[in-house]
C-alpha positions, 0 to 999 in steps of 0.5 A, spaced: 222 206 899 222 212 904 229 214 902 227 214 895 221 218 896 225 223 900 230 224 894 224 225 889 221 230 894 228 234 894 229 233 886 222 235 884 221 240 889 227 244 887 226 243 880 219 246 881 221 251 885 225 254 880 221 253 874 217 259 874 222 265 872 220 271 875 223 277 872 230 279 874 232 286 877 236 287 870 230 284 866 225 289 870 230 295 869 230 293 861 222 293 861 219 298 856 211 300 854 206 295 857 211 290 860 214 296 864 207 299 866 204 292 868 211 291 873 210 298 876 202 297 877 201 304 873 194 303 871 193 310 868 199 308 863 196 301 862 190 304 860 193 309 855 197 304 852 191 299 851 187 305 848 193 306 843 192 299 840 199 296 843 199 289 843 196 286 849 199 279 849 206 281 847 212 277 850 219 278 853 224 273 852 221 268 857 214 269 853 211 273 859 206 277 857 204 284 861 199 280 865 204 275 867 209 280 869 203 284 873 202 277 876 209 276 878 209 283 881 202 282 885 200 288 881 192 287 882 189 293 879 194 293 873 191 286 872 184 288 872 186 294 867 189 289 862 183 284 863 178 290 861 182 291 855 182 284 853 189 281 855 189 273 855 188 271 862 190 264 860 196 265 856 202 260 857 209 263 858 215 259 855 215 254 861 208 253 860 205 257 866 199 261 866 198 267 871 193 263 875 199 258 877 204 264 878 199 266 883 198 259 886 205 257 887 207 264 890 201 263 895 198 269 893 191 268 895 189 276 893 192 276 886 189 269 885 182 271 887 182 277 882 184 273 876 179 268 878 174 273 879 176 276 872 175 269 869 181 266 868 181 258 868 183 254 874 183 248 869 189 249 865 194 244 864 201 247 865 208 246 867 213 241 864 210 236 868 203 237 865 200 239 871 195 244 874 195 250 879 192 245 884 197 240 883 203 245 884 199 249 890 198 242 893 205 240 893 207 247 896 202 246 902 198 252 900 192 250 903 188 257 902 190 257 894 188 250 894 181 251 897 180 257 892 182 253 886 177 247 888 172 252 888 173 255 881 173 248 879 180 245 878 180 238 876 181 234 883 184 228 880 188 230 874 194 226 873 201 229 871 207 226 867 210 224 874 203 220 875 202 224 881 195 227 883 194 233 887 193 228 893 199 225 892 203 231 891 201 234 898 204 227 901 210 226 897 212 233 896 210 235 903 213 236 910 207 233 913 205 239 917 199 243 918 199 246 912 200 240 908 195 237 912 190 242 911 191 241 904 190 234 904 183 235 908 181 240 903 182 235 897 178 230 901 172 234 903 172 236 895 171 229 893 178 227 890 179 220 889 184 217 894 185 211 891 189 213 885 196 210 886 203 213 883 207 209 878 209 204 883 202 202 885 202 206 892 196 209 894 196 216 898 195 212 904 201 207 903 205 213 901 203 217 908 204 211 912 211 210 909 213 217 910 211 217 917 205 222 917 201 220 922 196 226 922 195 225 914 194 217 915 189 219 920 185 223 915 185 218 910 183 212 914 177 216 917 174 217 910 176 209 908 182 210 904 185 204 903 
């Protein structure tokens, strides 16, 4: 069982890490108009172009809008300018990621904070795994991001198409270290369901025991997980 979980961690962890496609150097060099302004953080140009009536949600070859591009580039003031002009904060790109999930996977707490303050949703179903930004952040042990998403109303117990929740992913795709422990604790403190099992019927406690994550086992047992 432990070998199987390790294999799943390597396979799904690798795929998930590659699923979001940030603009390559070549793509960025070819950007024009609003995409270019968003990528460079040229707020004045974003404002001029928006005022001229350009399509705020136009997409590139990967389905990325200027807002997605700005999120990847951590251009927060450009994000604010795009939002003020009426850009869609929740649009999904071709791999079904939104700006909130892009920032969450990048462990970019500052950009995530801006997006959430502007009204972007933490509740969307995203990615080829029918997951959420919270599940993605829990998988990666981005505990600060996880706390922001919880505060923004992210669904604690969403089950993705691998039949994993944020709690489960913090264990089976985590390394058992301090940040994944902090992630699990944040989910526990928020009231996540600790009895939702994976497809084989293994609960989070059982999965933590199989992986030998004693600190996570202690966290779960302290609150009565079975």
